C-alpha positions as CSV (number, residue, x, y, z in Angstrom):
1,M,-10.2,-8.9,-36.5
2,A,-7.6,-8.2,-34.2
3,Q,-7.6,-5.5,-31.4
4,R,-5.1,-2.5,-31.7
5,Y,-3.8,-0.9,-29.1
6,A,-0.5,1.1,-28.4
7,L,1.3,-1.6,-25.7
8,F,3.6,-0.3,-23.0
9,F,5.8,-2.5,-21.1
10,D,8.0,-2.2,-18.3
11,I,11.7,-4.2,-19.2
12,D,12.5,-5.9,-15.8
13,G,10.5,-9.1,-14.4
14,T,7.8,-7.6,-16.8
15,L,9.4,-8.3,-20.7
16,V,12.4,-9.6,-19.2
17,S,12.7,-12.6,-16.6
18,F,15.1,-12.2,-13.6
19,K,15.8,-15.6,-13.7
20,T,17.1,-15.5,-17.1
21,H,17.7,-12.0,-18.0
22,E,16.1,-12.6,-21.6
23,I,13.1,-11.9,-23.3
24,P,11.2,-15.4,-23.2
25,P,10.7,-16.5,-26.6
26,S,6.4,-16.3,-26.1
27,A,6.7,-12.5,-25.5
28,I,8.7,-12.1,-28.4
29,L,6.5,-14.2,-30.9
30,A,3.4,-12.1,-29.1
31,L,5.1,-8.5,-29.7
32,T,5.9,-9.4,-33.2
33,Q,2.6,-10.9,-33.8
34,A,0.8,-7.7,-32.2
35,K,2.9,-5.0,-34.2
36,A,2.1,-7.1,-37.3
37,N,-1.7,-6.7,-36.5
38,G,-1.3,-3.0,-36.1
39,S,-0.5,-2.2,-32.3
40,R,2.2,-0.3,-31.4
41,V,5.0,-1.1,-29.4
42,Y,6.5,1.3,-26.5
43,I,8.8,0.6,-23.6
44,A,8.3,1.9,-20.0
45,T,11.1,2.0,-18.1
46,G,13.2,3.2,-14.9
47,R,16.3,2.2,-16.7
48,P,18.4,5.6,-18.2
49,P,18.6,4.7,-22.0
50,I,22.5,3.8,-21.5
51,I,21.4,0.6,-19.8
52,I,18.8,-0.2,-21.9
53,T,20.9,-3.0,-23.3
54,N,18.8,-6.5,-23.1
55,L,16.2,-5.6,-25.7
56,G,17.9,-6.9,-28.7
57,A,15.8,-9.5,-29.8
58,I,12.8,-7.1,-30.0
59,E,14.4,-3.1,-30.9
60,H,13.5,-3.2,-34.3
61,L,9.6,-3.6,-33.0
62,I,10.2,-0.7,-30.6
63,D,8.1,2.6,-31.6
64,G,9.5,4.3,-28.9
65,Y,10.6,4.9,-24.8
66,I,9.5,6.0,-22.2
67,T,12.7,6.1,-19.6
68,T,13.9,7.0,-15.9
69,N,9.9,6.4,-15.0
70,G,8.8,9.5,-17.6
71,A,11.7,11.5,-17.0
72,L,12.8,11.2,-20.2
73,C,10.6,10.4,-23.4
74,Y,11.4,10.0,-26.7
75,V,10.7,8.6,-30.5
76,G,13.4,8.0,-32.5
77,D,15.4,11.3,-32.4
78,E,12.8,13.0,-31.3
79,M,12.3,14.3,-28.0
80,V,8.9,13.6,-26.3
81,C,9.7,15.2,-22.7
82,C,12.0,15.9,-20.5
83,Q,11.7,16.8,-16.5
84,P,14.8,17.3,-14.9
85,I,14.5,17.3,-10.9
86,A,15.0,20.8,-9.2
87,K,19.1,21.4,-8.4
88,N,18.4,21.4,-5.0
89,D,17.0,18.8,-4.5
90,V,19.6,16.4,-6.2
91,M,22.2,18.3,-3.7
92,T,20.2,17.1,-1.2
93,C,20.2,13.8,-1.9
94,V,23.8,13.9,-2.8
95,D,24.7,15.3,0.3
96,D,22.6,12.6,2.4
97,A,24.0,9.8,0.8
98,R,27.4,11.0,1.7
99,E,26.7,11.8,4.8
100,K,25.3,8.5,5.5
101,G,26.9,6.4,3.3
102,Y,24.6,4.8,1.4
103,S,25.3,4.1,-2.5
104,L,23.6,5.8,-5.5
105,I,22.8,6.7,-8.9
106,V,22.5,9.7,-9.9
107,V,21.0,9.8,-14.0
108,G,21.7,12.6,-16.0
109,R,20.9,14.0,-19.6
110,K,23.7,12.3,-21.2
111,D,26.0,10.2,-18.1
112,V,25.2,8.9,-15.0
113,A,27.7,8.6,-11.8
114,V,27.7,5.8,-9.4
115,L,28.6,5.9,-6.0
116,D,28.8,3.0,-4.2
117,P,30.5,2.8,-0.6
118,T,28.6,-0.2,0.2
119,G,29.3,-2.6,-3.0
120,D,25.3,-2.6,-3.3
121,V,25.2,-0.9,-7.1
122,D,27.8,-3.9,-8.6
123,R,25.2,-6.6,-6.1
124,I,22.2,-6.2,-7.4
125,F,23.0,-4.1,-10.6
126,R,25.4,-5.9,-12.0
127,Q,25.5,-9.5,-10.2
128,M,21.6,-9.8,-9.5
129,L,20.0,-7.4,-12.8
130,A,22.6,-8.0,-15.0
131,V,23.1,-4.5,-15.4
132,K,25.6,-3.8,-18.5
133,N,26.8,-0.3,-19.3
134,L,27.8,0.7,-15.6
135,D,31.3,0.5,-16.3
136,K,31.3,4.0,-18.6
137,A,29.7,6.0,-15.6
138,S,31.2,9.1,-15.7
139,P,32.8,11.4,-12.2
140,L,30.1,12.7,-10.3
141,D,31.0,16.3,-10.5
142,V,31.0,16.0,-14.8
143,V,27.3,14.5,-14.1
144,L,26.4,17.0,-12.0
145,Q,26.6,20.3,-14.7
146,Q,23.7,18.4,-16.9
147,D,20.2,18.1,-15.8
148,I,19.4,15.1,-13.5
149,L,16.7,13.0,-14.9
150,Q,16.9,10.6,-11.6
151,L,18.0,9.3,-9.0
152,T,18.5,6.0,-7.4
153,P,19.4,5.7,-3.8
154,F,20.0,2.2,-2.1
155,F,18.1,2.5,1.2
156,P,15.1,0.3,2.8
157,A,11.7,1.3,2.8
158,G,11.7,2.4,6.0
159,Y,13.9,5.7,5.5
160,E,12.2,6.7,2.4
161,P,9.6,8.8,3.8
162,Q,13.0,10.5,6.1
163,L,14.3,11.4,3.0
164,M,11.5,12.1,0.6
165,A,10.0,14.6,3.3
166,R,13.3,16.7,2.4
167,L,13.2,16.6,-1.6
168,P,9.6,18.6,-1.6
169,Q,9.4,18.8,-5.7
170,C,10.6,14.8,-6.2
171,V,8.0,12.1,-6.3
172,S,9.2,7.7,-5.4
173,G,8.8,5.2,-7.3
174,R,11.0,1.4,-5.6
175,W,10.4,-1.7,-8.2
176,H,12.7,-3.3,-5.9
177,P,13.1,-3.8,-1.9
178,E,16.8,-2.2,-1.8
179,F,16.3,1.3,-3.7
180,T,13.9,3.2,-5.2
181,D,13.9,5.6,-8.2
182,I,13.8,9.5,-7.8
183,T,12.0,11.6,-9.9
184,A,10.6,14.9,-10.7
185,N,6.7,15.7,-9.9
186,G,6.2,15.7,-13.3
187,A,7.8,12.6,-14.3
188,D,6.1,8.8,-13.8
189,K,5.6,6.4,-16.7
190,G,1.5,7.3,-16.5
191,K,2.4,10.8,-17.4
192,G,4.7,9.3,-19.9
193,I,1.6,7.4,-21.8
194,V,-0.5,10.9,-21.5
195,A,2.7,13.0,-23.5
196,M,3.6,9.9,-25.8
197,A,-0.3,9.8,-26.8
198,R,0.0,13.6,-27.3
199,H,3.0,13.4,-29.2
200,E,2.0,9.8,-31.7
201,G,-1.9,10.7,-32.2
202,F,-3.3,8.0,-30.5
203,D,-6.0,8.3,-27.7
204,V,-5.0,6.9,-24.2
205,S,-8.2,4.9,-24.0
206,R,-6.7,2.5,-26.8
207,T,-3.7,1.7,-24.5
208,M,-2.4,-0.9,-22.4
209,A,0.5,-0.9,-19.6
210,F,2.2,-4.2,-18.2
211,G,4.2,-3.8,-15.4
212,D,5.3,-5.9,-12.3
213,G,6.5,-2.9,-9.3
214,G,5.9,-0.2,-7.4
215,N,7.4,2.0,-10.1
216,D,4.3,0.8,-12.8
217,T,1.4,1.6,-10.4
218,S,0.9,5.4,-12.7
219,M,0.9,4.0,-16.0
220,I,-1.4,0.7,-15.2
221,L,-4.0,3.1,-13.2
222,Q,-3.0,5.8,-16.2
223,A,-3.4,3.2,-19.5
224,G,-6.7,2.6,-20.8
225,I,-5.9,-1.5,-19.6
226,G,-3.3,-2.4,-16.9
227,V,-1.8,-5.3,-17.1
228,A,-0.1,-6.5,-13.8
229,M,2.3,-9.9,-14.4
230,G,1.4,-12.5,-12.2
231,N,5.1,-12.4,-10.3
232,A,4.5,-8.5,-10.0
233,I,3.9,-7.3,-6.3
234,D,0.5,-7.6,-4.6
235,E,-0.1,-3.8,-4.7
236,L,0.2,-3.6,-8.4
237,K,-2.2,-6.8,-9.1
238,R,-4.9,-4.6,-7.1
239,Q,-4.6,-1.9,-9.2
240,A,-4.7,-3.8,-12.4
241,D,-7.8,-4.6,-15.0
242,Y,-6.1,-7.4,-15.5
243,V,-3.5,-9.9,-14.0
244,T,-1.6,-12.3,-16.2
245,T,0.7,-15.3,-15.3
246,P,4.0,-14.7,-14.7
247,V,7.1,-13.7,-17.0
248,D,8.3,-16.7,-17.3
249,D,5.0,-18.7,-18.0
250,D,4.5,-16.6,-20.9
251,G,2.6,-13.5,-19.2
252,V,3.2,-11.3,-21.7
253,L,1.3,-13.2,-24.5
254,H,-1.3,-14.8,-22.4
255,A,-2.6,-11.4,-22.0
256,L,-2.4,-10.2,-25.5
257,R,-4.2,-13.2,-26.1
258,H,-7.0,-12.2,-23.4
259,F,-8.0,-8.8,-25.1
260,G,-7.7,-9.8,-28.8
261,V,-5.0,-8.1,-29.8
262,V,-2.9,-11.6,-30.9
């Protein structure tokens, strides 16, 4: 008899290939079978809802979403948790981006603003990651009227400690060498799993989380079983309970077979 888990998947580099920008057929097959066997399927991503546009092949299988690295979690139309960043920390980051001239994505509760003086957002998000819907960005002054769930500044890792020292109520989760995702202290993917478990009525020990980047560390450690993709950063592989093959080499399917889920 198949093992049943609440399965949590990062998107970029975990479910979706960086090479094809699509979900491999083997992963679609594996999730379809896992769901048929009684497991649940959840997304756990740094992406805000407006740019979760690459999951069409499995949307009908998804039970809920952890988005913006745990700052906004929901099941259908029902909010599970929402943790905005303190306004003074938001403005410290926005002012720093303006002063230093680096690009910044500001994620509000409803809308997203993009400051892109360097062209880095366009180059990385649109061209390298094939992100859609950023053309629907709103003016910064409109977004700043909303609760801010995430800040994504584009600068090297070496500058990160300097800025984070000035954002005392925030945490940073980097999954790309050229930018990081900043959220409120109480928001990360691991806490998102706990909130989702409480809301959905399953035990955290019966969860399995899949990831590849630094912002996946909290959920890899929190989940009952933490799975690092073969293409994951070395630090995440060291923290994981199991390292599967890369996303492009049927990594999701291999792991779910290994643990008897499919």
